[in-house]
N, CA, C and O atoms as a CHARMM CRD file, in Angstrom:
* protein
*
  288
    1    1 MET  N     -0.64700  -1.44500  -7.56200 PROA 1      0.00000
    2    1 MET  CA    -1.48300  -1.65000  -6.27600 PROA 1      0.00000
    3    1 MET  C     -0.52000  -2.01600  -5.29400 PROA 1      0.00000
    4    1 MET  O      0.61500  -2.39400  -5.58400 PROA 1      0.00000
    5    2 TRP  N     -0.96600  -1.90700  -4.11600 PROA 2      0.00000
    6    2 TRP  CA     0.05700  -2.29000  -3.04000 PROA 2      0.00000
    7    2 TRP  C     -0.52700  -3.68700  -2.48700 PROA 2      0.00000
    8    2 TRP  O     -1.74200  -3.88500  -2.47900 PROA 2      0.00000
    9    3 ARG  N      0.29200  -4.53900  -2.07600 PROA 3      0.00000
   10    3 ARG  CA     0.00800  -5.92900  -1.44500 PROA 3      0.00000
   11    3 ARG  C      0.95900  -6.12400  -0.27400 PROA 3      0.00000
   12    3 ARG  O      2.17800  -5.95900  -0.22300 PROA 3      0.00000
   13    4 LEU  N     -0.03800  -6.57600   0.79300 PROA 4      0.00000
   14    4 LEU  CA     0.67800  -6.90200   2.16100 PROA 4      0.00000
   15    4 LEU  C      1.38800  -8.15400   2.20400 PROA 4      0.00000
   16    4 LEU  O      0.72800  -9.17500   2.00900 PROA 4      0.00000
   17    5 LYS  N      2.62200  -8.24600   2.42800 PROA 5      0.00000
   18    5 LYS  CA     3.46800  -9.62400   2.51100 PROA 5      0.00000
   19    5 LYS  C      3.81100  -9.80200   3.96900 PROA 5      0.00000
   20    5 LYS  O      4.32100  -8.86000   4.57700 PROA 5      0.00000
   21    6 THR  N      3.54600 -11.03800   4.61300 PROA 6      0.00000
   22    6 THR  CA     3.79100 -11.22000   5.95400 PROA 6      0.00000
   23    6 THR  C      4.99000 -12.40500   5.97300 PROA 6      0.00000
   24    6 THR  O      4.79600 -13.48400   5.41300 PROA 6      0.00000
   25    7 ALA  N      6.14000 -12.12300   6.61500 PROA 7      0.00000
   26    7 ALA  CA     7.12900 -12.88000   6.72100 PROA 7      0.00000
   27    7 ALA  C      6.91000 -14.15700   7.27500 PROA 7      0.00000
   28    7 ALA  O      6.08900 -14.15700   8.19200 PROA 7      0.00000
   29    8 GLU  N      7.44900 -15.33700   6.95700 PROA 8      0.00000
   30    8 GLU  CA     7.33000 -16.66200   7.47400 PROA 8      0.00000
   31    8 GLU  C      8.67700 -16.99700   8.02400 PROA 8      0.00000
   32    8 GLU  O      8.78600 -18.12400   8.50800 PROA 8      0.00000
   33    9 GLY  N      9.60000 -16.30700   8.03200 PROA 9      0.00000
   34    9 GLY  CA    10.86100 -16.66900   8.53900 PROA 9      0.00000
   35    9 GLY  C     11.77100 -17.33500   7.47600 PROA 9      0.00000
   36    9 GLY  O     11.43800 -17.51600   6.30500 PROA 9      0.00000
   37   10 GLY  N     12.95400 -17.67600   8.02200 PROA 10     0.00000
   38   10 GLY  CA    13.67300 -18.49400   7.04000 PROA 10     0.00000
   39   10 GLY  C     14.88500 -17.62900   6.18700 PROA 10     0.00000
   40   10 GLY  O     15.72700 -18.16800   5.46900 PROA 10     0.00000
   41   11 ASN  N     14.79500 -16.50700   6.37900 PROA 11     0.00000
   42   11 ASN  CA    15.90900 -15.55700   5.55100 PROA 11     0.00000
   43   11 ASN  C     17.28100 -15.64800   6.23000 PROA 11     0.00000
   44   11 ASN  O     17.42800 -15.27000   7.39300 PROA 11     0.00000
   45   12 PRO  N     18.17800 -16.09900   5.57500 PROA 12     0.00000
   46   12 PRO  CA    19.52700 -16.23200   6.39200 PROA 12     0.00000
   47   12 PRO  C     20.21600 -15.00100   6.43300 PROA 12     0.00000
   48   12 PRO  O     21.20200 -14.92800   7.16500 PROA 12     0.00000
   49   13 TRP  N     19.81400 -13.87600   5.67300 PROA 13     0.00000
   50   13 TRP  CA    20.55200 -12.77900   5.69700 PROA 13     0.00000
   51   13 TRP  C     20.06400 -11.59100   7.00800 PROA 13     0.00000
   52   13 TRP  O     20.72800 -10.66500   7.47400 PROA 13     0.00000
   53   14 LEU  N     18.79100 -12.00100   7.32200 PROA 14     0.00000
   54   14 LEU  CA    18.05900 -11.18100   8.44500 PROA 14     0.00000
   55   14 LEU  C     18.22100 -11.89600   9.69100 PROA 14     0.00000
   56   14 LEU  O     17.70800 -13.01200   9.75900 PROA 14     0.00000
   57   15 ARG  N     18.88600 -11.41400  10.74600 PROA 15     0.00000
   58   15 ARG  CA    18.82700 -12.20000  11.97900 PROA 15     0.00000
   59   15 ARG  C     18.00100 -11.42500  12.96400 PROA 15     0.00000
   60   15 ARG  O     18.20000 -10.21600  13.08700 PROA 15     0.00000
   61   16 THR  N     17.10700 -12.02800  13.65600 PROA 16     0.00000
   62   16 THR  CA    16.28600 -11.49200  14.78900 PROA 16     0.00000
   63   16 THR  C     16.19100 -12.70100  15.48600 PROA 16     0.00000
   64   16 THR  O     16.52700 -13.82300  15.10900 PROA 16     0.00000
   65   17 LEU  N     15.57100 -12.25600  16.80800 PROA 17     0.00000
   66   17 LEU  CA    15.24300 -13.35300  17.85400 PROA 17     0.00000
   67   17 LEU  C     14.14100 -14.25400  17.31000 PROA 17     0.00000
   68   17 LEU  O     14.22800 -15.46700  17.50100 PROA 17     0.00000
   69   18 ASN  N     13.13600 -13.75000  16.66000 PROA 18     0.00000
   70   18 ASN  CA    12.00600 -14.60000  16.38400 PROA 18     0.00000
   71   18 ASN  C     11.96800 -14.85700  14.73300 PROA 18     0.00000
   72   18 ASN  O     10.90300 -15.06800  14.15300 PROA 18     0.00000
   73   19 ASN  N     13.22300 -14.81800  14.06000 PROA 19     0.00000
   74   19 ASN  CA    13.29400 -15.16000  12.63700 PROA 19     0.00000
   75   19 ASN  C     12.31400 -14.38200  11.72400 PROA 19     0.00000
   76   19 ASN  O     11.74900 -14.87600  10.74900 PROA 19     0.00000
   77   20 ASN  N     12.17000 -13.03700  12.17900 PROA 20     0.00000
   78   20 ASN  CA    11.23000 -12.21300  11.24100 PROA 20     0.00000
   79   20 ASN  C      9.81000 -12.81200  11.21200 PROA 20     0.00000
   80   20 ASN  O      9.03400 -12.37300  10.36300 PROA 20     0.00000
   81   21 VAL  N      9.40900 -13.74800  12.03800 PROA 21     0.00000
   82   21 VAL  CA     7.95700 -14.47600  11.72300 PROA 21     0.00000
   83   21 VAL  C      7.12300 -13.31600  12.01700 PROA 21     0.00000
   84   21 VAL  O      7.41000 -12.58500  12.96400 PROA 21     0.00000
   85   22 GLY  N      6.05100 -13.08200  11.22800 PROA 22     0.00000
   86   22 GLY  CA     5.11700 -12.05200  11.54000 PROA 22     0.00000
   87   22 GLY  C      5.32400 -10.53600  10.89200 PROA 22     0.00000
   88   22 GLY  O      4.49400  -9.62700  10.85300 PROA 22     0.00000
   89   23 ARG  N      6.57800 -10.54600  10.43500 PROA 23     0.00000
   90   23 ARG  CA     7.14900  -9.08900   9.86700 PROA 23     0.00000
   91   23 ARG  C      6.34100  -8.62900   8.65300 PROA 23     0.00000
   92   23 ARG  O      6.26900  -9.44600   7.73500 PROA 23     0.00000
   93   24 GLN  N      5.73500  -7.48200   8.50100 PROA 24     0.00000
   94   24 GLN  CA     4.72600  -7.10700   7.64800 PROA 24     0.00000
   95   24 GLN  C      5.48300  -5.94000   6.80700 PROA 24     0.00000
   96   24 GLN  O      6.17400  -5.07200   7.34200 PROA 24     0.00000
   97   25 VAL  N      5.24500  -6.05200   5.38500 PROA 25     0.00000
   98   25 VAL  CA     5.99200  -5.36600   4.34800 PROA 25     0.00000
   99   25 VAL  C      5.04500  -4.99200   3.35000 PROA 25     0.00000
  100   25 VAL  O      4.34300  -5.86900   2.84400 PROA 25     0.00000
  101   26 TRP  N      4.92900  -3.71700   2.97900 PROA 26     0.00000
  102   26 TRP  CA     3.86700  -3.55200   1.94800 PROA 26     0.00000
  103   26 TRP  C      4.74400  -3.37100   0.67100 PROA 26     0.00000
  104   26 TRP  O      5.72700  -2.63000   0.66300 PROA 26     0.00000
  105   27 GLU  N      4.31100  -4.12500  -0.45500 PROA 27     0.00000
  106   27 GLU  CA     5.08000  -4.37200  -1.60000 PROA 27     0.00000
  107   27 GLU  C      4.28400  -3.74400  -2.86900 PROA 27     0.00000
  108   27 GLU  O      3.12300  -4.12900  -3.00900 PROA 27     0.00000
  109   28 PHE  N      4.76800  -2.87600  -3.74200 PROA 28     0.00000
  110   28 PHE  CA     4.04400  -2.29400  -4.90800 PROA 28     0.00000
  111   28 PHE  C      4.10300  -3.17600  -6.16100 PROA 28     0.00000
  112   28 PHE  O      5.17100  -3.57200  -6.62900 PROA 28     0.00000
  113   29 ASN  N      2.88800  -3.46500  -6.68500 PROA 29     0.00000
  114   29 ASN  CA     3.14900  -4.10500  -7.98400 PROA 29     0.00000
  115   29 ASN  C      2.21100  -3.19100  -8.92800 PROA 29     0.00000
  116   29 ASN  O      1.01900  -3.09800  -8.63200 PROA 29     0.00000
  117   30 PRO  N      2.71800  -2.51600 -10.05100 PROA 30     0.00000
  118   30 PRO  CA     2.12400  -1.75400 -10.94500 PROA 30     0.00000
  119   30 PRO  C      1.12600  -2.52000 -11.80700 PROA 30     0.00000
  120   30 PRO  O      0.27300  -1.90000 -12.44200 PROA 30     0.00000
  121   31 GLU  N      1.20000  -3.70600 -11.84300 PROA 31     0.00000
  122   31 GLU  CA     0.59300  -4.81100 -12.72500 PROA 31     0.00000
  123   31 GLU  C     -0.90200  -4.88300 -12.23700 PROA 31     0.00000
  124   31 GLU  O     -1.84900  -4.98300 -13.01700 PROA 31     0.00000
  125   32 LEU  N     -1.00500  -4.83000 -11.02400 PROA 32     0.00000
  126   32 LEU  CA    -2.25500  -5.11000 -10.22500 PROA 32     0.00000
  127   32 LEU  C     -3.32800  -4.00500 -10.40500 PROA 32     0.00000
  128   32 LEU  O     -2.97500  -2.82700 -10.35300 PROA 32     0.00000
  129   33 GLY  N     -4.58600  -4.32800 -10.60700 PROA 33     0.00000
  130   33 GLY  CA    -5.53600  -3.31800 -10.72000 PROA 33     0.00000
  131   33 GLY  C     -6.14600  -3.09600 -12.00300 PROA 33     0.00000
  132   33 GLY  O     -5.42300  -3.20400 -12.99300 PROA 33     0.00000
  133   34 SER  N     -7.49400  -2.77100 -12.16300 PROA 34     0.00000
  134   34 SER  CA    -8.06000  -2.53100 -13.41200 PROA 34     0.00000
  135   34 SER  C     -7.64800  -1.15200 -13.87100 PROA 34     0.00000
  136   34 SER  O     -6.91900  -0.50900 -13.11700 PROA 34     0.00000
  137   35 PRO  N     -8.04900  -0.59300 -15.08400 PROA 35     0.00000
  138   35 PRO  CA    -7.63600   0.90600 -15.81900 PROA 35     0.00000
  139   35 PRO  C     -8.47500   1.63500 -14.83700 PROA 35     0.00000
  140   35 PRO  O     -7.95200   2.61100 -14.29800 PROA 35     0.00000
  141   36 ASP  N     -9.60000   1.34500 -14.54000 PROA 36     0.00000
  142   36 ASP  CA   -10.44700   2.46100 -13.73400 PROA 36     0.00000
  143   36 ASP  C     -9.98900   2.70900 -12.25800 PROA 36     0.00000
  144   36 ASP  O    -10.14600   3.81500 -11.74100 PROA 36     0.00000
  145   37 GLU  N     -9.41600   1.65700 -11.58700 PROA 37     0.00000
  146   37 GLU  CA    -8.90100   1.45500 -10.35700 PROA 37     0.00000
  147   37 GLU  C     -7.58700   2.30500 -10.32700 PROA 37     0.00000
  148   37 GLU  O     -7.33700   3.06300  -9.39000 PROA 37     0.00000
  149   38 LYS  N     -6.79100   2.14300 -11.36900 PROA 38     0.00000
  150   38 LYS  CA    -5.64500   3.02100 -11.44200 PROA 38     0.00000
  151   38 LYS  C     -5.81200   4.27300 -11.69200 PROA 38     0.00000
  152   38 LYS  O     -4.98800   5.03500 -11.18600 PROA 38     0.00000
  153   39 MET  N     -6.82800   4.81200 -12.47100 PROA 39     0.00000
  154   39 MET  CA    -7.30800   6.18300 -12.57700 PROA 39     0.00000
  155   39 MET  C     -7.65600   6.73300 -11.32000 PROA 39     0.00000
  156   39 MET  O     -7.26900   7.87200 -11.06000 PROA 39     0.00000
  157   40 GLU  N     -8.42300   6.00500 -10.38800 PROA 40     0.00000
  158   40 GLU  CA    -8.99900   6.59500  -9.13400 PROA 40     0.00000
  159   40 GLU  C     -7.73800   6.73800  -8.29600 PROA 40     0.00000
  160   40 GLU  O     -7.74500   7.70800  -7.53800 PROA 40     0.00000
  161   41 ILE  N     -6.69100   5.98700  -8.28200 PROA 41     0.00000
  162   41 ILE  CA    -5.41600   6.00500  -7.59300 PROA 41     0.00000
  163   41 ILE  C     -4.81100   7.36100  -8.00500 PROA 41     0.00000
  164   41 ILE  O     -4.56900   8.26200  -7.20200 PROA 41     0.00000
  165   42 ASP  N     -4.57600   7.42500  -9.41100 PROA 42     0.00000
  166   42 ASP  CA    -3.88800   8.59000  -9.99000 PROA 42     0.00000
  167   42 ASP  C     -4.64500   9.91100  -9.65500 PROA 42     0.00000
  168   42 ASP  O     -4.00800  10.95000  -9.48300 PROA 42     0.00000
  169   43 LYS  N     -5.94000   9.87400  -9.56600 PROA 43     0.00000
  170   43 LYS  CA    -6.66600  11.03100  -9.15200 PROA 43     0.00000
  171   43 LYS  C     -6.28300  11.40400  -7.58900 PROA 43     0.00000
  172   43 LYS  O     -6.08300  12.58100  -7.28700 PROA 43     0.00000
  173   44 ALA  N     -6.19500  10.39100  -6.65100 PROA 44     0.00000
  174   44 ALA  CA    -5.89200  10.57000  -5.24900 PROA 44     0.00000
  175   44 ALA  C     -4.49500  11.23200  -5.14200 PROA 44     0.00000
  176   44 ALA  O     -4.21300  12.12400  -4.34200 PROA 44     0.00000
  177   45 HSD  N     -3.70100  10.71000  -6.00400 PROA 45     0.00000
  178   45 HSD  CA    -2.24300  11.21000  -5.76700 PROA 45     0.00000
  179   45 HSD  C     -2.12700  12.74500  -6.28500 PROA 45     0.00000
  180   45 HSD  O     -1.44000  13.61900  -5.75600 PROA 45     0.00000
  181   46 ARG  N     -2.95200  12.88400  -7.43900 PROA 46     0.00000
  182   46 ARG  CA    -2.80400  14.39000  -7.86600 PROA 46     0.00000
  183   46 ARG  C     -3.45700  15.26200  -6.93500 PROA 46     0.00000
  184   46 ARG  O     -2.97200  16.34700  -6.61400 PROA 46     0.00000
  185   47 ASP  N     -4.69600  14.75900  -6.42900 PROA 47     0.00000
  186   47 ASP  CA    -5.42500  15.84200  -5.33100 PROA 47     0.00000
  187   47 ASP  C     -4.55000  16.01500  -4.08200 PROA 47     0.00000
  188   47 ASP  O     -4.45100  17.11700  -3.54100 PROA 47     0.00000
  189   48 PHE  N     -3.86500  14.83500  -3.58900 PROA 48     0.00000
  190   48 PHE  CA    -2.98500  14.98300  -2.51600 PROA 48     0.00000
  191   48 PHE  C     -1.81400  15.93700  -2.91500 PROA 48     0.00000
  192   48 PHE  O     -1.48000  16.83900  -2.14700 PROA 48     0.00000
  193   49 TYR  N     -1.27100  15.76700  -3.95600 PROA 49     0.00000
  194   49 TYR  CA    -0.17100  16.65600  -4.32000 PROA 49     0.00000
  195   49 TYR  C     -0.40900  18.09200  -4.42900 PROA 49     0.00000
  196   49 TYR  O      0.47800  18.83400  -4.00700 PROA 49     0.00000
  197   50 ASN  N     -1.69800  18.71100  -5.03900 PROA 50     0.00000
  198   50 ASN  CA    -2.04200  19.77400  -5.43400 PROA 50     0.00000
  199   50 ASN  C     -2.68600  20.43300  -4.16600 PROA 50     0.00000
  200   50 ASN  O     -2.97300  21.62800  -4.22600 PROA 50     0.00000
  201   51 ASN  N     -2.94600  19.67000  -2.93900 PROA 51     0.00000
  202   51 ASN  CA    -3.47500  20.20200  -1.81600 PROA 51     0.00000
  203   51 ASN  C     -2.61100  20.01800  -0.84000 PROA 51     0.00000
  204   51 ASN  O     -3.03100  20.24300   0.29500 PROA 51     0.00000
  205   52 GLN  N     -1.28500  19.59700  -0.99200 PROA 52     0.00000
  206   52 GLN  CA    -0.37800  19.08200   0.09300 PROA 52     0.00000
  207   52 GLN  C     -0.08400  20.12200   1.34200 PROA 52     0.00000
  208   52 GLN  O      0.25000  19.68600   2.44400 PROA 52     0.00000
  209   53 PHE  N     -0.22500  21.42600   1.10000 PROA 53     0.00000
  210   53 PHE  CA     0.06300  22.52900   1.78700 PROA 53     0.00000
  211   53 PHE  C     -1.22500  22.82500   2.78500 PROA 53     0.00000
  212   53 PHE  O     -1.12000  23.08300   3.98400 PROA 53     0.00000
  213   54 GLU  N     -2.42900  22.73600   2.05900 PROA 54     0.00000
  214   54 GLU  CA    -3.63900  22.91000   2.73200 PROA 54     0.00000
  215   54 GLU  C     -4.05800  21.84800   3.73400 PROA 54     0.00000
  216   54 GLU  O     -4.56200  22.07900   4.83300 PROA 54     0.00000
  217   55 LYS  N     -3.78500  20.64100   3.21000 PROA 55     0.00000
  218   55 LYS  CA    -4.12600  19.37900   4.19500 PROA 55     0.00000
  219   55 LYS  C     -2.88100  18.69100   4.17400 PROA 55     0.00000
  220   55 LYS  O     -2.30400  18.42100   3.12000 PROA 55     0.00000
  221   56 LYS  N     -2.39400  18.36100   5.44600 PROA 56     0.00000
  222   56 LYS  CA    -0.97800  17.92700   5.69000 PROA 56     0.00000
  223   56 LYS  C     -1.10500  16.35500   5.82600 PROA 56     0.00000
  224   56 LYS  O     -0.11900  15.69500   6.15300 PROA 56     0.00000
  225   57 HSD  N     -2.19900  15.82600   5.59900 PROA 57     0.00000
  226   57 HSD  CA    -2.37700  14.53000   5.69000 PROA 57     0.00000
  227   57 HSD  C     -2.95300  13.91500   4.58800 PROA 57     0.00000
  228   57 HSD  O     -3.51100  14.69700   3.81900 PROA 57     0.00000
  229   58 SER  N     -2.98300  12.56700   4.24400 PROA 58     0.00000
  230   58 SER  CA    -3.60800  11.87300   3.06200 PROA 58     0.00000
  231   58 SER  C     -4.84500  11.27200   3.54800 PROA 58     0.00000
  232   58 SER  O     -5.53500  10.70900   2.69800 PROA 58     0.00000
  233   59 ALA  N     -5.22700  11.28400   4.67000 PROA 59     0.00000
  234   59 ALA  CA    -6.53100  10.75400   5.30400 PROA 59     0.00000
  235   59 ALA  C     -6.62700   9.27400   4.95200 PROA 59     0.00000
  236   59 ALA  O     -7.73900   8.77600   4.77200 PROA 59     0.00000
  237   60 ASP  N     -5.43000   8.49000   4.83800 PROA 60     0.00000
  238   60 ASP  CA    -5.52600   7.11200   4.50300 PROA 60     0.00000
  239   60 ASP  C     -6.29900   6.95000   3.07500 PROA 60     0.00000
  240   60 ASP  O     -6.71400   5.81200   2.85600 PROA 60     0.00000
  241   61 LEU  N     -6.50200   7.75000   2.26200 PROA 61     0.00000
  242   61 LEU  CA    -7.19900   7.71400   1.20600 PROA 61     0.00000
  243   61 LEU  C     -6.93900   6.67100   0.13100 PROA 61     0.00000
  244   61 LEU  O     -7.84500   6.19500  -0.55400 PROA 61     0.00000
  245   62 LEU  N     -5.66900   6.34200   0.01800 PROA 62     0.00000
  246   62 LEU  CA    -5.26200   5.13400  -0.83800 PROA 62     0.00000
  247   62 LEU  C     -5.64000   3.90500  -0.18500 PROA 62     0.00000
  248   62 LEU  O     -6.18100   3.04900  -0.88500 PROA 62     0.00000
  249   63 MET  N     -5.45000   3.68200   1.00600 PROA 63     0.00000
  250   63 MET  CA    -5.73900   2.60500   1.80600 PROA 63     0.00000
  251   63 MET  C     -7.30300   2.23900   1.55900 PROA 63     0.00000
  252   63 MET  O     -7.74200   1.12900   1.25700 PROA 63     0.00000
  253   64 ARG  N     -8.06400   3.47900   1.76700 PROA 64     0.00000
  254   64 ARG  CA    -9.67400   3.14300   1.81900 PROA 64     0.00000
  255   64 ARG  C    -10.01100   2.76100   0.42700 PROA 64     0.00000
  256   64 ARG  O    -10.76100   1.80100   0.25100 PROA 64     0.00000
  257   65 ILE  N     -9.46200   3.51200  -0.71700 PROA 65     0.00000
  258   65 ILE  CA    -9.51900   3.05800  -1.99000 PROA 65     0.00000
  259   65 ILE  C     -9.43600   1.59600  -2.24200 PROA 65     0.00000
  260   65 ILE  O    -10.37800   0.95800  -2.71200 PROA 65     0.00000
  261   66 GLN  N     -8.27000   1.06900  -1.91500 PROA 66     0.00000
  262   66 GLN  CA    -7.94400  -0.21700  -2.06800 PROA 66     0.00000
  263   66 GLN  C     -8.74500  -1.09000  -1.39500 PROA 66     0.00000
  264   66 GLN  O     -9.03300  -2.12100  -2.00400 PROA 66     0.00000
  265   67 VAL  N     -9.24100  -0.92100  -0.14000 PROA 67     0.00000
  266   67 VAL  CA    -9.97100  -1.74200   0.74100 PROA 67     0.00000
  267   67 VAL  C    -11.33300  -1.95300   0.12200 PROA 67     0.00000
  268   67 VAL  O    -11.90100  -3.04500   0.09500 PROA 67     0.00000
  269   68 SER  N    -11.82500  -0.80600  -0.38400 PROA 68     0.00000
  270   68 SER  CA   -13.24900  -0.69500  -1.15400 PROA 68     0.00000
  271   68 SER  C    -13.16500  -1.53800  -2.33800 PROA 68     0.00000
  272   68 SER  O    -14.14600  -2.20300  -2.67200 PROA 68     0.00000
  273   69 MET  N    -12.10200  -1.56900  -2.98800 PROA 69     0.00000
  274   69 MET  CA   -11.95900  -2.56500  -4.10300 PROA 69     0.00000
  275   69 MET  C    -11.91400  -4.01600  -3.70700 PROA 69     0.00000
  276   69 MET  O    -12.48000  -4.85500  -4.40800 PROA 69     0.00000
  277   70 PHE  N    -11.32900  -4.31400  -2.72400 PROA 70     0.00000
  278   70 PHE  CA   -11.37500  -5.66800  -2.34900 PROA 70     0.00000
  279   70 PHE  C    -12.67600  -6.21800  -1.61200 PROA 70     0.00000
  280   70 PHE  O    -13.06800  -7.38400  -1.66400 PROA 70     0.00000
  281   71 ASN  N    -13.30700  -5.12000  -0.88100 PROA 71     0.00000
  282   71 ASN  CA   -14.61400  -5.58800  -0.17900 PROA 71     0.00000
  283   71 ASN  C    -15.72500  -5.30600  -1.03900 PROA 71     0.00000
  284   71 ASN  O    -16.78600  -5.85500  -0.74400 PROA 71     0.00000
  285   72 GLY  N    -15.69000  -4.51400  -2.10300 PROA 72     0.00000
  286   72 GLY  CA   -16.84300  -4.12500  -3.01500 PROA 72     0.00000
  287   72 GLY  C    -17.36500  -5.24400  -3.67000 PROA 72     0.00000
  288   72 GLY  O    -18.30800  -5.11900  -4.45100 PROA 72     0.00000
């Protein structure tokens, strides 16, 4: 599953005017999520792949699935 990480600054390798405070990065962790949730995500991936030339967008389906898991 995906997890949103927000930077708090302090990285010596990144040089910015605000020290990257508030920078948002999505990080994938395959260990998160139950087997049912992973099956639902895999189904969404397959459906998108199989219909990619008919529907040019994913309709934010992966985000909607994950948000419903946390809010459900």
